[in-house]
C-alpha positions as CSV (number, residue, x, y, z in Angstrom):
1,M,132.1,71.0,101.0
2,N,135.0,73.4,102.8
3,E,134.5,75.9,99.8
4,F,130.8,75.8,100.1
5,L,130.5,76.2,104.2
6,T,133.2,79.3,103.6
7,T,131.2,80.9,101.1
8,F,127.9,80.2,103.0
9,F,128.9,81.6,106.2
10,S,131.0,84.1,104.7
11,F,130.3,88.0,105.9
12,D,129.2,88.6,102.0
13,N,126.4,85.9,101.8
14,I,123.5,87.5,101.6
15,V,121.9,84.7,103.5
16,I,123.8,85.7,106.7
17,T,123.6,89.5,106.4
18,T,120.5,90.2,105.2
19,I,117.8,87.3,104.6
20,I,118.5,86.0,108.5
21,P,118.3,89.7,110.5
22,F,115.0,90.5,108.4
23,L,113.4,87.2,109.2
24,F,114.4,87.9,112.9
25,V,112.8,91.1,113.1
26,L,109.8,90.3,110.8
27,T,108.8,87.1,112.6
28,V,109.3,88.6,116.2
29,V,107.2,91.5,115.0
30,V,104.4,89.5,113.8
31,F,104.8,86.8,116.7
32,V,103.6,89.5,119.2
33,H,101.0,91.2,117.0
34,E,99.5,87.9,116.7
35,M,99.7,86.6,120.0
36,G,98.1,89.8,121.3
37,H,95.5,88.7,119.1
38,Y,95.4,85.0,120.6
39,L,96.2,85.7,124.4
40,V,93.3,88.4,124.6
41,G,91.0,86.4,122.6
42,R,91.7,83.1,124.9
43,W,91.1,85.4,128.0
44,C,87.5,86.3,126.7
45,G,86.8,82.6,126.0
46,I,86.9,82.9,122.4
47,G,88.3,79.4,120.6
48,V,91.2,79.3,117.9
49,R,91.7,77.1,115.3
50,E,94.8,78.5,113.9
51,F,98.1,80.8,114.9
52,S,100.0,80.7,111.9
53,I,103.7,82.7,111.4
54,G,103.6,83.3,107.8
55,F,101.2,82.5,104.8
56,G,100.7,79.9,102.4
57,P,101.6,76.3,102.9
58,E,102.6,75.1,106.1
59,L,106.1,73.9,106.6
60,L,105.5,72.8,110.1
61,G,103.3,72.6,113.0
62,F,101.7,71.0,116.0
63,N,98.2,70.9,117.5
64,D,98.0,71.5,121.3
65,R,95.8,70.4,123.8
66,R,93.0,72.7,123.0
67,G,92.9,71.7,119.4
68,T,94.5,75.0,118.4
69,R,96.9,74.6,115.4
70,W,100.4,76.2,115.7
71,K,102.1,76.6,112.2
72,L,105.2,78.2,110.6
73,S,104.1,78.7,107.1
74,A,105.9,79.0,103.7
75,I,105.6,82.8,102.9
76,P,107.2,84.5,105.9
77,L,105.2,88.3,105.4
78,G,103.0,88.4,107.9
79,G,100.5,85.6,109.8
80,Y,97.2,85.5,111.1
81,V,95.5,83.9,113.9
82,K,92.1,81.9,112.8
83,F,89.6,81.8,115.7
84,V,86.1,79.4,115.5
85,G,83.5,81.2,113.4
86,D,85.9,83.1,111.1
87,M,85.2,82.6,107.0
88,S,89.1,83.3,106.7
89,V,92.2,84.0,108.0
90,T,91.6,87.7,107.3
91,S,88.8,87.2,110.4
92,E,85.9,88.0,108.0
93,P,82.6,87.9,109.3
94,S,81.1,84.2,109.4
95,N,78.4,83.3,107.2
96,R,75.4,81.3,107.4
97,E,76.6,78.3,106.1
98,E,79.9,78.5,108.5
99,D,76.9,79.4,111.5
100,D,75.1,76.0,110.4
101,S,78.2,73.7,110.6
102,L,79.3,74.9,114.0
103,S,78.0,72.5,116.7
104,A,76.7,73.8,119.9
105,E,79.9,73.9,121.8
106,E,81.7,75.6,118.9
107,R,78.9,78.4,118.8
108,K,79.5,79.2,122.6
109,V,83.1,80.3,121.9
110,A,82.4,81.5,118.1
111,F,84.3,84.7,117.6
112,H,81.1,86.5,115.6
113,L,78.8,85.1,118.9
114,Q,80.7,87.2,121.4
115,P,79.7,90.8,122.8
116,V,81.2,93.1,121.1
117,W,83.3,94.2,123.6
118,K,85.0,91.1,123.5
119,R,85.8,91.5,119.7
120,A,86.9,94.5,120.1
121,A,89.2,93.6,122.7
122,T,90.7,90.9,121.0
123,V,91.3,92.8,117.6
124,F,92.9,96.1,119.5
125,A,95.0,93.5,121.2
126,G,97.2,93.0,118.2
127,P,98.3,96.8,117.8
128,L,98.5,97.0,121.5
129,F,101.0,94.3,122.2
130,N,102.9,95.8,119.1
131,F,103.3,99.0,121.0
132,L,104.1,97.2,124.5
133,L,106.9,95.2,122.5
134,A,108.3,98.8,121.6
135,I,108.1,99.7,124.9
136,A,109.7,97.1,126.5
137,V,112.7,97.3,124.2
138,F,113.3,101.0,124.3
139,T,113.2,100.1,128.5
140,V,115.8,97.7,128.4
141,M,117.9,100.2,126.2
142,F,117.2,103.3,128.0
143,S,118.2,100.8,131.3
144,M,121.6,100.4,129.8
145,Y,122.4,102.7,127.8
146,G,120.5,106.1,129.4
147,R,120.4,109.0,126.8
148,Y,122.7,111.9,125.9
149,V,121.3,115.1,126.3
150,A,122.2,119.0,125.6
151,E,120.4,122.5,126.6
152,P,118.0,123.9,124.4
153,T,120.2,126.9,122.9
154,V,121.1,128.3,120.0
155,A,124.9,128.6,119.6
156,E,125.0,129.6,116.0
157,V,122.1,130.6,113.4
158,R,123.2,129.4,109.8
159,A,123.2,132.7,107.1
160,D,120.2,133.0,105.1
161,S,118.2,129.9,106.8
162,P,114.7,130.4,108.1
163,A,116.3,130.9,111.9
164,D,117.8,133.6,110.4
165,V,114.9,135.3,108.1
166,A,112.9,134.7,111.6
167,G,115.0,136.5,113.5
168,F,116.9,133.7,115.9
169,Q,119.9,135.4,117.6
170,P,123.1,133.0,119.0
171,G,122.5,132.7,122.5
172,D,118.5,132.6,122.3
173,R,116.9,129.3,124.4
174,F,114.1,127.3,123.1
175,V,110.8,127.6,125.7
176,S,108.5,125.9,123.8
177,V,107.6,125.4,119.8
178,D,104.1,125.1,118.9
179,G,103.2,125.5,122.3
180,R,105.1,122.1,123.6
181,R,107.6,122.7,126.1
182,I,111.1,122.2,125.3
183,D,113.8,120.6,127.9
184,T,116.6,119.1,125.3
185,F,117.9,120.4,122.0
186,G,116.8,117.1,120.7
187,D,113.4,118.0,121.6
188,V,113.4,121.2,119.3
189,Q,114.8,118.4,116.5
190,R,112.2,116.1,116.7
191,L,109.5,118.4,116.7
192,V,110.8,120.0,113.8
193,S,112.3,117.6,111.7
194,G,108.9,116.3,110.6
195,R,107.2,119.7,110.0
196,A,109.2,120.7,106.7
197,G,107.1,123.5,104.7
198,D,104.9,124.4,108.1
199,S,104.9,127.3,109.8
200,I,105.8,126.9,113.5
201,V,105.5,129.2,116.3
202,F,108.8,129.3,119.0
203,V,109.0,130.8,122.1
204,M,112.5,132.0,123.1
205,L,114.2,133.2,126.5
206,R,116.2,136.2,125.1
207,D,117.8,137.9,128.1
208,G,115.5,137.1,130.4
209,E,112.3,138.2,128.5
210,E,110.3,135.8,126.4
211,V,110.0,136.3,122.4
212,T,107.8,134.8,120.2
213,L,109.2,133.7,116.7
214,T,107.9,132.0,113.5
215,A,109.9,130.2,111.1
216,T,109.1,127.4,108.4
217,P,111.4,124.7,108.4
218,E,113.2,123.7,105.0
219,V,114.1,120.4,103.7
220,V,117.4,118.6,103.8
221,E,118.7,115.2,103.0
222,Q,120.6,113.4,105.5
223,E,121.8,110.2,105.8
224,D,120.9,108.2,108.8
225,A,123.0,105.4,111.2
226,L,121.9,102.5,108.4
227,G,123.0,104.5,105.5
228,N,119.0,105.3,104.2
229,T,118.7,108.9,103.1
230,I,115.8,110.8,104.7
231,R,114.7,114.1,104.1
232,L,114.3,116.3,107.4
233,G,113.2,119.8,108.5
234,V,115.4,122.1,109.6
235,I,115.5,125.9,110.5
236,G,119.4,126.5,110.5
237,V,120.3,126.4,114.3
238,V,123.4,124.9,115.8
239,N,124.1,124.1,119.4
240,N,127.3,123.3,120.6
241,A,129.3,122.1,123.8
242,E,130.2,125.5,125.7
243,L,125.9,126.4,125.5
244,G,124.7,123.0,125.3
245,K,126.5,121.6,128.3
246,P,125.7,117.7,126.8
247,R,125.3,115.4,129.3
248,H,124.7,111.6,130.2
249,L,121.2,110.7,131.8
250,T,120.8,107.5,133.7
251,F,117.4,105.9,134.4
252,N,116.5,103.6,136.7
253,P,113.9,100.6,135.9
254,V,110.9,102.6,136.6
255,E,112.1,105.7,135.0
256,A,113.2,103.7,131.7
257,V,109.8,102.2,131.4
258,G,108.3,106.3,131.5
259,E,110.9,107.2,129.0
260,A,110.0,104.0,126.6
261,A,106.5,105.1,126.9
262,K,107.1,108.9,125.9
263,E,109.8,107.5,123.0
264,T,106.8,105.0,121.7
265,G,104.4,107.7,121.8
266,F,106.6,110.2,119.8
267,I,107.1,107.4,117.1
268,I,103.4,106.7,117.0
269,A,103.0,110.6,116.8
270,R,105.2,111.0,114.0
271,T,104.1,107.8,111.8
272,G,100.6,109.6,111.7
273,Q,101.9,112.8,110.9
274,F,104.3,111.5,108.4
275,L,101.0,109.4,106.7
276,Q,99.0,112.5,106.9
277,R,101.1,114.6,105.1
278,F,102.0,111.8,102.6
279,A,98.5,111.7,101.8
280,V,98.0,115.3,100.7
281,G,101.5,115.0,98.5
282,R,103.8,116.9,101.3
283,E,106.2,114.1,101.7
284,D,108.2,112.3,99.7
285,R,107.1,108.7,98.3
286,C,110.5,107.2,98.6
287,Q,110.2,107.4,102.4
288,L,107.8,104.5,102.1
289,G,109.0,100.9,101.5
290,G,108.1,97.5,102.1
291,P,109.9,94.1,102.5
292,V,112.8,94.8,100.3
293,K,113.8,98.3,102.2
294,I,113.1,96.4,105.4
295,A,115.5,93.5,104.6
296,D,118.0,95.8,103.6
297,M,117.6,98.0,107.1
298,A,117.8,94.9,108.8
299,G,121.0,93.5,107.1
300,R,122.6,97.1,107.8
301,A,121.4,97.4,111.3
302,A,122.6,93.2,112.1
303,A,126.2,94.7,110.6
304,L,126.4,97.4,113.2
305,G,125.2,95.3,116.2
306,F,122.5,93.2,118.1
307,E,121.3,96.2,120.0
308,W,120.6,98.1,116.4
309,L,118.7,95.1,115.1
310,V,116.4,95.2,118.4
311,Q,116.2,98.5,118.1
312,L,114.7,98.0,114.3
313,V,112.2,95.6,115.7
314,A,110.8,98.2,118.3
315,L,110.2,100.8,115.4
316,L,109.0,98.0,112.8
317,S,106.7,96.9,115.8
318,V,105.3,100.4,116.5
319,G,104.6,101.2,112.3
320,I,103.0,97.8,112.0
321,G,100.8,98.5,115.2
322,F,100.0,102.0,113.9
323,L,99.2,100.9,110.2
324,N,96.9,98.1,111.5
325,L,94.9,100.5,113.6
326,L,94.0,102.4,110.6
327,P,90.2,102.0,109.5
328,I,90.4,100.0,106.4
329,P,89.0,96.6,106.4
330,P,90.6,93.7,106.3
331,L,93.1,95.7,109.0
332,D,92.4,95.7,112.6
333,G,91.1,99.1,112.5
334,G,88.4,98.3,109.9
335,H,87.0,95.8,112.3
336,L,87.2,98.5,115.0
337,V,85.2,100.8,113.1
338,F,82.4,98.0,112.5
339,Y,82.4,97.4,116.1
340,G,81.8,100.8,117.1
341,V,78.8,101.2,114.8
342,E,77.4,97.9,116.1
343,A,77.8,99.1,119.5
344,V,76.2,102.5,119.0
345,M,73.4,100.9,116.4
346,R,73.2,97.8,119.0
347,R,73.0,95.7,116.0
348,P,75.6,94.4,113.7
349,V,76.2,96.3,110.2
350,S,74.4,94.2,107.4
351,E,76.4,91.5,105.8
352,R,75.7,93.3,102.6
353,I,77.4,96.6,103.5
354,M,80.1,94.6,104.9
355,E,81.2,92.5,102.3
356,M,81.2,95.6,99.9
357,V,83.3,97.6,102.2
358,Y,85.5,94.7,102.7
359,R,86.4,94.3,98.8
360,I,86.9,98.2,98.9
361,G,89.2,97.8,102.0
362,L,91.1,94.7,100.3
363,V,91.5,96.9,97.0
364,L,93.2,99.6,98.9
365,V,95.1,97.4,101.1
366,L,96.9,95.3,98.0
367,A,97.2,98.8,96.1
368,F,99.1,99.8,98.9
369,M,101.4,96.7,98.8
370,V,102.0,97.0,95.0
371,F,102.8,100.8,95.5
372,V,105.6,100.2,98.5
373,F,106.6,96.7,96.5
374,W,107.2,99.1,93.1
375,N,109.3,101.8,95.4
376,D,111.5,98.7,96.6
377,L,112.0,97.6,93.2
378,F,111.7,100.1,90.7
379,G,110.2,103.4,91.9
380,C,113.3,104.6,94.4
C-alpha cells in the first residue's frame, strides 16, 4: 500500500502532474462559460432543465428547487446548459413535436419562445463571461505583481535584419507602429510578433524629428515559458538597460482592471489575427492544439506554480470565448447570426434552412476537432 501511495503521489505521476491540472483548467473555463448562459437565461425568465460539466453519462448530480438538474458527466471536454424547449444539449431550435409536449407553464419559459433579444443575450453571455474571467484573473495578477516595462528605444540593430534593411538606427525611439501609439518596448514586440511577412509602417523619433520606415518582420522560432516552440515575427532590433531604462509599474485596483481589460482585448485581437492568417495558410498549423496540448501545457504551468496555472486559465478562457463567437452553428456565434437575421426580417429563419446550416456547421466543427486531435497525436 505504501509503495502504491508513493508512486501515485510522486511528482512524475501523470495523474498529479498533468491530468489534475488539465481538469482544473478546463473545468473552470467551462463552468464560467456555462454559468454565463445560465445566469443571463434565468435573469431573462428562461427555464433550465440541465446544467452539466462534461458530456455523456452522468457521474453525480442533484436537482435544485427550480427543477434544474446540476450534474457532472463522464467526458470532461466541455459542458452545456439545456433550456426548456431545446431539442438537444447543443441548444438546437425546438421542433413541432417538442412544442406539443410542453405544458402551458413550460411554454412561458421555453427558450425558443422568448423575444429575440433575450435569446441573443443568453447565448452571448457564455463568451462574455469567458472574457470577464480573463479580466478578473489579469486584474488580480496586475494588482499583485504589477508589470515591468522599458522605454521603446533601439539600442542595437542586427545586421541584415529587416530593421537593418529598412534603415533603423541605434538611438531611434518608436512613436507608432501602423498608426498605433507606442509607450513601451513591449508594445512594439506585441504588435510585430503576430505580423510575420506583413509590411509594417514604423514612425521613429530620430534626433528630434519623426522618420517613417517600412519593414517586414521575419519568422523566428522561440521557446515560451511553458516550453512550447512558437513562431514569432521580429524585425531585428534590441533594447538594453541603458536606453530602455526598465522599471516596475504597480497598479491600484481600478488601474489593474483597466490594464486587465487592455490585456484581454489584446489577446482577443491576437487570436482573431492568428485565425485569419491561419485560414489563408500564413500560420503554422502546429501552433493549433487540442486537449492533449492543453493538458501538456497545464502540467507544465502547474510545475511552475499556481499563478502560472491561473494565467493559463485566463488565456484558454479568452480562446474558448472567441471560438464560440465564430459564426458557425452549433457554436454561440452561429445562433447569434440566426437571431440577427430574425431581428432584421422580423421572423425566424425557416426550419429547413436552419437545419441545413446546422448540419454544415456541425460537420465543420467536427472537422476542426479531428484536425486539432491529429495535430496533438500525430501531426506535430
